[in-house]
CHARMM-style PDB file with segment names, atoms N, HN, CA, C and O in Angstrom:
ATOM      1  N   MET     1      90.821 116.257 116.524  1.00  0.00      PROA
ATOM      2  CA  MET     1      91.068 115.239 115.534  1.00  0.00      PROA
ATOM      3  C   MET     1      91.854 114.101 116.178  1.00  0.00      PROA
ATOM      4  O   MET     1      92.755 114.374 116.971  1.00  0.00      PROA
ATOM      5  N   SER     2      91.554 112.835 115.874  1.00  0.00      PROA
ATOM      6  HN  SER     2      90.823 112.613 115.229  1.00  0.00      PROA
ATOM      7  CA  SER     2      92.215 111.729 116.450  1.00  0.00      PROA
ATOM      8  C   SER     2      93.355 111.175 115.617  1.00  0.00      PROA
ATOM      9  O   SER     2      93.443 111.403 114.410  1.00  0.00      PROA
ATOM     10  N   VAL     3      94.225 110.442 116.296  1.00  0.00      PROA
ATOM     11  HN  VAL     3      94.153 110.258 117.276  1.00  0.00      PROA
ATOM     12  CA  VAL     3      95.344 109.803 115.593  1.00  0.00      PROA
ATOM     13  C   VAL     3      94.807 108.540 114.903  1.00  0.00      PROA
ATOM     14  O   VAL     3      94.036 107.777 115.485  1.00  0.00      PROA
ATOM     15  N   THR     4      95.232 108.341 113.657  1.00  0.00      PROA
ATOM     16  HN  THR     4      95.858 108.960 113.184  1.00  0.00      PROA
ATOM     17  CA  THR     4      94.618 107.230 112.928  1.00  0.00      PROA
ATOM     18  C   THR     4      95.270 105.889 113.124  1.00  0.00      PROA
ATOM     19  O   THR     4      94.622 104.858 112.941  1.00  0.00      PROA
ATOM     20  N   TYR     5      96.558 105.868 113.497  1.00  0.00      PROA
ATOM     21  HN  TYR     5      97.085 106.705 113.645  1.00  0.00      PROA
ATOM     22  CA  TYR     5      97.291 104.586 113.697  1.00  0.00      PROA
ATOM     23  C   TYR     5      97.399 104.272 115.169  1.00  0.00      PROA
ATOM     24  O   TYR     5      98.172 104.898 115.894  1.00  0.00      PROA
ATOM     25  N   ASN     6      96.615 103.289 115.614  1.00  0.00      PROA
ATOM     26  HN  ASN     6      95.987 102.780 115.026  1.00  0.00      PROA
ATOM     27  CA  ASN     6      96.688 102.818 117.030  1.00  0.00      PROA
ATOM     28  C   ASN     6      97.055 101.330 117.039  1.00  0.00      PROA
ATOM     29  O   ASN     6      96.169 100.475 117.030  1.00  0.00      PROA
ATOM     30  N   PRO     7      98.397 101.008 117.057  1.00  0.00      PROA
ATOM     31  CA  PRO     7      98.800  99.645 116.886  1.00  0.00      PROA
ATOM     32  C   PRO     7      98.331  98.693 118.001  1.00  0.00      PROA
ATOM     33  O   PRO     7      98.333  99.021 119.187  1.00  0.00      PROA
ATOM     34  N   LYS     8      97.939  97.528 117.557  1.00  0.00      PROA
ATOM     35  HN  LYS     8      97.937  97.262 116.593  1.00  0.00      PROA
ATOM     36  CA  LYS     8      97.553  96.418 118.501  1.00  0.00      PROA
ATOM     37  C   LYS     8      98.246  95.181 117.940  1.00  0.00      PROA
ATOM     38  O   LYS     8      98.139  94.897 116.746  1.00  0.00      PROA
ATOM     39  N   LYS     9      98.933  94.466 118.766  1.00  0.00      PROA
ATOM     40  HN  LYS     9      99.019  94.696 119.735  1.00  0.00      PROA
ATOM     41  CA  LYS     9      99.594  93.256 118.375  1.00  0.00      PROA
ATOM     42  C   LYS     9      98.708  92.184 117.838  1.00  0.00      PROA
ATOM     43  O   LYS     9      99.034  91.510 116.861  1.00  0.00      PROA
ATOM     44  N   ARG    10      97.581  92.031 118.482  1.00  0.00      PROA
ATOM     45  HN  ARG    10      97.316  92.578 119.276  1.00  0.00      PROA
ATOM     46  CA  ARG    10      96.581  91.030 118.045  1.00  0.00      PROA
ATOM     47  C   ARG    10      96.023  91.308 116.660  1.00  0.00      PROA
ATOM     48  O   ARG    10      95.973  90.420 115.809  1.00  0.00      PROA
ATOM     49  N   LYS    11      95.599  92.567 116.439  1.00  0.00      PROA
ATOM     50  HN  LYS    11      95.640  93.288 117.131  1.00  0.00      PROA
ATOM     51  CA  LYS    11      95.105  92.961 115.116  1.00  0.00      PROA
ATOM     52  C   LYS    11      96.101  92.769 114.062  1.00  0.00      PROA
ATOM     53  O   LYS    11      95.792  92.266 112.983  1.00  0.00      PROA
ATOM     54  N   ARG    12      97.362  93.178 114.360  1.00  0.00      PROA
ATOM     55  HN  ARG    12      97.613  93.587 115.237  1.00  0.00      PROA
ATOM     56  CA  ARG    12      98.427  92.980 113.368  1.00  0.00      PROA
ATOM     57  C   ARG    12      98.590  91.503 112.992  1.00  0.00      PROA
ATOM     58  O   ARG    12      98.695  91.177 111.809  1.00  0.00      PROA
ATOM     59  N   ALA    13      98.612  90.639 113.951  1.00  0.00      PROA
ATOM     60  HN  ALA    13      98.527  90.904 114.912  1.00  0.00      PROA
ATOM     61  CA  ALA    13      98.803  89.230 113.728  1.00  0.00      PROA
ATOM     62  C   ALA    13      97.628  88.659 112.935  1.00  0.00      PROA
ATOM     63  O   ALA    13      97.837  87.827 112.053  1.00  0.00      PROA
ATOM     64  N   LYS    14      96.392  89.088 113.230  1.00  0.00      PROA
ATOM     65  HN  LYS    14      96.222  89.764 113.947  1.00  0.00      PROA
ATOM     66  CA  LYS    14      95.183  88.526 112.601  1.00  0.00      PROA
ATOM     67  C   LYS    14      95.084  89.039 111.198  1.00  0.00      PROA
ATOM     68  O   LYS    14      94.421  88.410 110.373  1.00  0.00      PROA
ATOM     69  N   THR    15      95.713  90.161 110.879  1.00  0.00      PROA
ATOM     70  HN  THR    15      96.251  90.672 111.549  1.00  0.00      PROA
ATOM     71  CA  THR    15      95.648  90.702 109.492  1.00  0.00      PROA
ATOM     72  C   THR    15      96.816  90.302 108.683  1.00  0.00      PROA
ATOM     73  O   THR    15      96.658  89.981 107.505  1.00  0.00      PROA
ATOM     74  N   HSD    16      98.003  90.301 109.255  1.00  0.00      PROA
ATOM     75  HN  HSD    16      98.131  90.562 110.212  1.00  0.00      PROA
ATOM     76  CA  HSD    16      99.246  90.088 108.524  1.00  0.00      PROA
ATOM     77  C   HSD    16     100.068  88.911 108.904  1.00  0.00      PROA
ATOM     78  O   HSD    16     101.181  88.731 108.411  1.00  0.00      PROA
ATOM     79  N   GLY    17      99.516  88.075 109.809  1.00  0.00      PROA
ATOM     80  HN  GLY    17      98.611  88.221 110.210  1.00  0.00      PROA
ATOM     81  CA  GLY    17     100.245  86.957 110.389  1.00  0.00      PROA
ATOM     82  C   GLY    17     100.467  85.801 109.335  1.00  0.00      PROA
ATOM     83  O   GLY    17      99.914  85.813 108.235  1.00  0.00      PROA
ATOM     84  N   PHE    18     101.289  84.838 109.744  1.00  0.00      PROA
ATOM     85  HN  PHE    18     101.738  84.828 110.637  1.00  0.00      PROA
ATOM     86  CA  PHE    18     101.597  83.714 108.833  1.00  0.00      PROA
ATOM     87  C   PHE    18     100.398  82.847 108.565  1.00  0.00      PROA
ATOM     88  O   PHE    18     100.192  82.414 107.431  1.00  0.00      PROA
ATOM     89  N   LEU    19      99.603  82.581 109.574  1.00  0.00      PROA
ATOM     90  HN  LEU    19      99.770  82.933 110.495  1.00  0.00      PROA
ATOM     91  CA  LEU    19      98.443  81.693 109.362  1.00  0.00      PROA
ATOM     92  C   LEU    19      97.428  82.318 108.406  1.00  0.00      PROA
ATOM     93  O   LEU    19      96.809  81.652 107.576  1.00  0.00      PROA
ATOM     94  N   VAL    20      97.300  83.565 108.563  1.00  0.00      PROA
ATOM     95  HN  VAL    20      97.803  84.106 109.237  1.00  0.00      PROA
ATOM     96  CA  VAL    20      96.358  84.337 107.637  1.00  0.00      PROA
ATOM     97  C   VAL    20      96.863  84.271 106.214  1.00  0.00      PROA
ATOM     98  O   VAL    20      96.110  83.964 105.290  1.00  0.00      PROA
ATOM     99  N   ARG    21      98.170  84.566 106.035  1.00  0.00      PROA
ATOM    100  HN  ARG    21      98.782  84.815 106.785  1.00  0.00      PROA
ATOM    101  CA  ARG    21      98.786  84.579 104.743  1.00  0.00      PROA
ATOM    102  C   ARG    21      98.664  83.188 104.086  1.00  0.00      PROA
ATOM    103  O   ARG    21      98.339  83.096 102.903  1.00  0.00      PROA
ATOM    104  N   SER    22      98.914  82.149 104.816  1.00  0.00      PROA
ATOM    105  HN  SER    22      99.179  82.224 105.778  1.00  0.00      PROA
ATOM    106  CA  SER    22      99.002  80.784 104.268  1.00  0.00      PROA
ATOM    107  C   SER    22      97.592  80.205 104.008  1.00  0.00      PROA
ATOM    108  O   SER    22      97.441  79.157 103.380  1.00  0.00      PROA
ATOM    109  N   SER    23      96.577  80.915 104.507  1.00  0.00      PROA
ATOM    110  HN  SER    23      96.700  81.766 105.017  1.00  0.00      PROA
ATOM    111  CA  SER    23      95.191  80.389 104.334  1.00  0.00      PROA
ATOM    112  C   SER    23      94.511  80.798 103.004  1.00  0.00      PROA
ATOM    113  O   SER    23      93.495  80.227 102.607  1.00  0.00      PROA
ATOM    114  N   SER    24      95.070  81.743 102.374  1.00  0.00      PROA
ATOM    115  HN  SER    24      95.895  82.207 102.696  1.00  0.00      PROA
ATOM    116  CA  SER    24      94.497  82.211 101.115  1.00  0.00      PROA
ATOM    117  C   SER    24      95.440  82.044  99.909  1.00  0.00      PROA
ATOM    118  O   SER    24      96.654  82.065 100.111  1.00  0.00      PROA
ATOM    119  N   PRO    25      94.959  81.881  98.684  1.00  0.00      PROA
ATOM    120  CA  PRO    25      95.828  81.719  97.594  1.00  0.00      PROA
ATOM    121  C   PRO    25      96.787  82.938  97.337  1.00  0.00      PROA
ATOM    122  O   PRO    25      97.967  82.766  97.030  1.00  0.00      PROA
ATOM    123  N   THR    26      96.247  84.107  97.472  1.00  0.00      PROA
ATOM    124  HN  THR    26      95.289  84.246  97.721  1.00  0.00      PROA
ATOM    125  CA  THR    26      97.088  85.334  97.288  1.00  0.00      PROA
ATOM    126  C   THR    26      98.090  85.439  98.381  1.00  0.00      PROA
ATOM    127  O   THR    26      99.229  85.836  98.138  1.00  0.00      PROA
ATOM    128  N   GLY    27      97.703  85.091  99.598  1.00  0.00      PROA
ATOM    129  HN  GLY    27      96.777  84.769  99.795  1.00  0.00      PROA
ATOM    130  CA  GLY    27      98.599  85.079 100.745  1.00  0.00      PROA
ATOM    131  C   GLY    27      99.822  84.184 100.543  1.00  0.00      PROA
ATOM    132  O   GLY    27     100.955  84.525 100.883  1.00  0.00      PROA
ATOM    133  N   LYS    28      99.514  82.994  99.954  1.00  0.00      PROA
ATOM    134  HN  LYS    28      98.593  82.717  99.677  1.00  0.00      PROA
ATOM    135  CA  LYS    28     100.524  82.028  99.609  1.00  0.00      PROA
ATOM    136  C   LYS    28     101.514  82.597  98.608  1.00  0.00      PROA
ATOM    137  O   LYS    28     102.719  82.363  98.704  1.00  0.00      PROA
ATOM    138  N   LYS    29     100.979  83.364  97.622  1.00  0.00      PROA
ATOM    139  HN  LYS    29     100.000  83.553  97.544  1.00  0.00      PROA
ATOM    140  CA  LYS    29     101.803  84.021  96.646  1.00  0.00      PROA
ATOM    141  C   LYS    29     102.778  85.063  97.378  1.00  0.00      PROA
ATOM    142  O   LYS    29     103.962  85.165  97.056  1.00  0.00      PROA
ATOM    143  N   VAL    30     102.235  85.760  98.297  1.00  0.00      PROA
ATOM    144  HN  VAL    30     101.273  85.677  98.558  1.00  0.00      PROA
ATOM    145  CA  VAL    30     103.009  86.694  99.047  1.00  0.00      PROA
ATOM    146  C   VAL    30     104.162  86.024  99.765  1.00  0.00      PROA
ATOM    147  O   VAL    30     105.311  86.455  99.673  1.00  0.00      PROA
ATOM    148  N   LEU    31     103.828  84.943 100.493  1.00  0.00      PROA
ATOM    149  HN  LEU    31     102.894  84.593 100.568  1.00  0.00      PROA
ATOM    150  CA  LEU    31     104.873  84.193 101.184  1.00  0.00      PROA
ATOM    151  C   LEU    31     105.914  83.613 100.265  1.00  0.00      PROA
ATOM    152  O   LEU    31     107.097  83.592 100.603  1.00  0.00      PROA
ATOM    153  N   THR    32     105.494  83.139  99.103  1.00  0.00      PROA
ATOM    154  HN  THR    32     104.533  83.156  98.829  1.00  0.00      PROA
ATOM    155  CA  THR    32     106.430  82.573  98.151  1.00  0.00      PROA
ATOM    156  C   THR    32     107.328  83.659  97.588  1.00  0.00      PROA
ATOM    157  O   THR    32     108.524  83.425  97.419  1.00  0.00      PROA
ATOM    158  N   ALA    33     106.783  84.867  97.285  1.00  0.00      PROA
ATOM    159  HN  ALA    33     105.811  85.057  97.423  1.00  0.00      PROA
ATOM    160  CA  ALA    33     107.515  85.960  96.791  1.00  0.00      PROA
ATOM    161  C   ALA    33     108.557  86.443  97.786  1.00  0.00      PROA
ATOM    162  O   ALA    33     109.678  86.783  97.409  1.00  0.00      PROA
ATOM    163  N   ARG    34     108.179  86.471  99.063  1.00  0.00      PROA
ATOM    164  HN  ARG    34     107.268  86.195  99.369  1.00  0.00      PROA
ATOM    165  CA  ARG    34     109.088  86.932 100.156  1.00  0.00      PROA
ATOM    166  C   ARG    34     110.217  85.899 100.360  1.00  0.00      PROA
ATOM    167  O   ARG    34     111.367  86.273 100.586  1.00  0.00      PROA
ATOM    168  N   ARG    35     109.884  84.613 100.278  1.00  0.00      PROA
ATOM    169  HN  ARG    35     108.949  84.308 100.094  1.00  0.00      PROA
ATOM    170  CA  ARG    35     110.887  83.600 100.357  1.00  0.00      PROA
ATOM    171  C   ARG    35     111.893  83.686  99.177  1.00  0.00      PROA
ATOM    172  O   ARG    35     113.105  83.573  99.362  1.00  0.00      PROA
ATOM    173  N   ARG    36     111.355  83.885  97.991  1.00  0.00      PROA
ATOM    174  HN  ARG    36     110.371  83.977  97.841  1.00  0.00      PROA
ATOM    175  CA  ARG    36     112.215  83.983  96.796  1.00  0.00      PROA
ATOM    176  C   ARG    36     113.145  85.133  96.910  1.00  0.00      PROA
ATOM    177  O   ARG    36     114.305  85.035  96.513  1.00  0.00      PROA
ATOM    178  N   LYS    37     112.645  86.295  97.476  1.00  0.00      PROA
ATOM    179  HN  LYS    37     111.702  86.375  97.799  1.00  0.00      PROA
ATOM    180  CA  LYS    37     113.400  87.473  97.560  1.00  0.00      PROA
ATOM    181  C   LYS    37     114.483  87.351  98.671  1.00  0.00      PROA
ATOM    182  O   LYS    37     115.470  88.086  98.682  1.00  0.00      PROA
ATOM    183  N   GLY    38     114.268  86.446  99.549  1.00  0.00      PROA
ATOM    184  HN  GLY    38     113.466  85.849  99.540  1.00  0.00      PROA
ATOM    185  CA  GLY    38     115.229  86.190 100.671  1.00  0.00      PROA
ATOM    186  C   GLY    38     114.975  87.063 101.870  1.00  0.00      PROA
ATOM    187  O   GLY    38     115.915  87.440 102.569  1.00  0.00      PROA
ATOM    188  N   ARG    39     113.746  87.388 102.121  1.00  0.00      PROA
ATOM    189  HN  ARG    39     112.982  87.081 101.553  1.00  0.00      PROA
ATOM    190  CA  ARG    39     113.388  88.179 103.326  1.00  0.00      PROA
ATOM    191  C   ARG    39     113.699  87.410 104.611  1.00  0.00      PROA
ATOM    192  O   ARG    39     113.477  86.203 104.713  1.00  0.00      PROA
ATOM    193  N   ALA    40     114.215  88.146 105.573  1.00  0.00      PROA
ATOM    194  HN  ALA    40     114.396  89.126 105.490  1.00  0.00      PROA
ATOM    195  CA  ALA    40     114.494  87.513 106.849  1.00  0.00      PROA
ATOM    196  C   ALA    40     113.212  87.116 107.546  1.00  0.00      PROA
ATOM    197  O   ALA    40     113.140  86.037 108.135  1.00  0.00      PROA
ATOM    198  N   GLN    41     112.139  88.011 107.491  1.00  0.00      PROA
ATOM    199  HN  GLN    41     112.197  88.887 107.012  1.00  0.00      PROA
ATOM    200  CA  GLN    41     110.854  87.643 108.003  1.00  0.00      PROA
ATOM    201  C   GLN    41     109.888  87.557 106.853  1.00  0.00      PROA
ATOM    202  O   GLN    41     109.724  88.507 106.086  1.00  0.00      PROA
ATOM    203  N   ILE    42     109.226  86.374 106.733  1.00  0.00      PROA
ATOM    204  HN  ILE    42     109.359  85.603 107.356  1.00  0.00      PROA
ATOM    205  CA  ILE    42     108.254  86.249 105.634  1.00  0.00      PROA
ATOM    206  C   ILE    42     106.863  86.669 106.032  1.00  0.00      PROA
ATOM    207  O   ILE    42     105.998  86.890 105.185  1.00  0.00      PROA
ATOM    208  N   ALA    43     106.645  86.782 107.378  1.00  0.00      PROA
ATOM    209  HN  ALA    43     107.347  86.602 108.066  1.00  0.00      PROA
ATOM    210  CA  ALA    43     105.332  87.287 107.863  1.00  0.00      PROA
ATOM    211  C   ALA    43     105.643  88.087 109.099  1.00  0.00      PROA
ATOM    212  O   ALA    43     106.782  88.151 109.563  1.00  0.00      PROA
ATOM    213  N   VAL    44     104.559  88.719 109.639  1.00  0.00      PROA
ATOM    214  HN  VAL    44     103.634  88.667 109.262  1.00  0.00      PROA
ATOM    215  CA  VAL    44     104.717  89.479 110.842  1.00  0.00      PROA
ATOM    216  C   VAL    44     105.085  88.609 112.010  1.00  0.00      PROA
ATOM    217  O   VAL    44     104.445  87.593 112.282  1.00  0.00      PROA
ATOM    218  N   LYS    45     106.146  89.029 112.708  1.00  0.00      PROA
ATOM    219  HN  LYS    45     106.665  89.855 112.487  1.00  0.00      PROA
ATOM    220  CA  LYS    45     106.617  88.256 113.866  1.00  0.00      PROA
ATOM    221  C   LYS    45     105.759  88.647 115.129  1.00  0.00      PROA
ATOM    222  O   LYS    45     105.678  89.814 115.511  1.00  0.00      PROA
ATOM    223  N   THR    46     105.162  87.657 115.715  1.00  0.00      PROA
ATOM    224  HN  THR    46     105.228  86.708 115.404  1.00  0.00      PROA
ATOM    225  CA  THR    46     104.285  87.970 116.827  1.00  0.00      PROA
ATOM    226  C   THR    46     104.742  87.095 118.024  1.00  0.00      PROA
ATOM    227  O   THR    46     105.213  85.975 117.827  1.00  0.00      PROA
ATOM    228  N   THR    47     104.603  87.593 119.208  1.00  0.00      PROA
ATOM    229  HN  THR    47     104.220  88.503 119.367  1.00  0.00      PROA
ATOM    230  CA  THR    47     104.847  86.834 120.406  1.00  0.00      PROA
ATOM    231  C   THR    47     103.580  86.799 121.221  1.00  0.00      PROA
ATOM    232  O   THR    47     102.746  87.700 121.141  1.00  0.00      PROA
ATOM    233  N   LYS    48     103.446  85.779 121.985  1.00  0.00      PROA
ATOM    234  HN  LYS    48     104.123  85.046 122.051  1.00  0.00      PROA
ATOM    235  CA  LYS    48     102.279  85.651 122.834  1.00  0.00      PROA
ATOM    236  C   LYS    48     102.348  86.708 123.911  1.00  0.00      PROA
ATOM    237  O   LYS    48     103.401  86.935 124.506  1.00  0.00      PROA
ATOM    238  N   THR    49     101.205  87.364 124.167  1.00  0.00      PROA
ATOM    239  HN  THR    49     100.349  87.179 123.684  1.00  0.00      PROA
ATOM    240  CA  THR    49     101.127  88.342 125.174  1.00  0.00      PROA
ATOM    241  C   THR    49     100.427  87.774 126.396  1.00  0.00      PROA
ATOM    242  O   THR    49      99.605  86.863 126.301  1.00  0.00      PROA
ATOM    243  N   LYS    50     100.789  88.359 127.592  1.00  0.00      PROA
ATOM    244  HN  LYS    50     101.457  89.099 127.669  1.00  0.00      PROA
ATOM    245  CA  LYS    50     100.167  87.816 128.787  1.00  0.00      PROA
ATOM    246  C   LYS    50      98.756  88.281 128.889  1.00  0.00      PROA
ATOM    247  O   LYS    50      98.455  89.433 128.575  1.00  0.00      PROA
ATOM    248  N   THR    51      97.877  87.414 129.321  1.00  0.00      PROA
ATOM    249  HN  THR    51      98.121  86.478 129.577  1.00  0.00      PROA
ATOM    250  CA  THR    51      96.506  87.717 129.539  1.00  0.00      PROA
ATOM    251  C   THR    51      96.213  87.600 131.016  1.00  0.00      PROA
ATOM    252  O   THR    51      96.652  86.655 131.671  1.00  0.00      PROA
ATOM    253  N   LYS    52      95.449  88.588 131.556  1.00  0.00      PROA
ATOM    254  HN  LYS    52      95.093  89.356 131.024  1.00  0.00      PROA
ATOM    255  CA  LYS    52      95.165  88.570 132.962  1.00  0.00      PROA
ATOM    256  C   LYS    52      93.947  87.693 133.271  1.00  0.00      PROA
ATOM    257  OT1 LYS    52      93.559  87.562 134.432  1.00  0.00      PROA
TER     258      LYS     52
END
């Protein structure tokens, strides 16, 4: 049996990143709600990775 969670930074950013959130109406609601709540991070923090 295989492990189900195999984290990838790119996949995480493409699914939960700021640009994805701000591109849809429901994503905008999520960002607004997180801002209102006072979250330190309103979206997934991503850093550029080195490409060979």
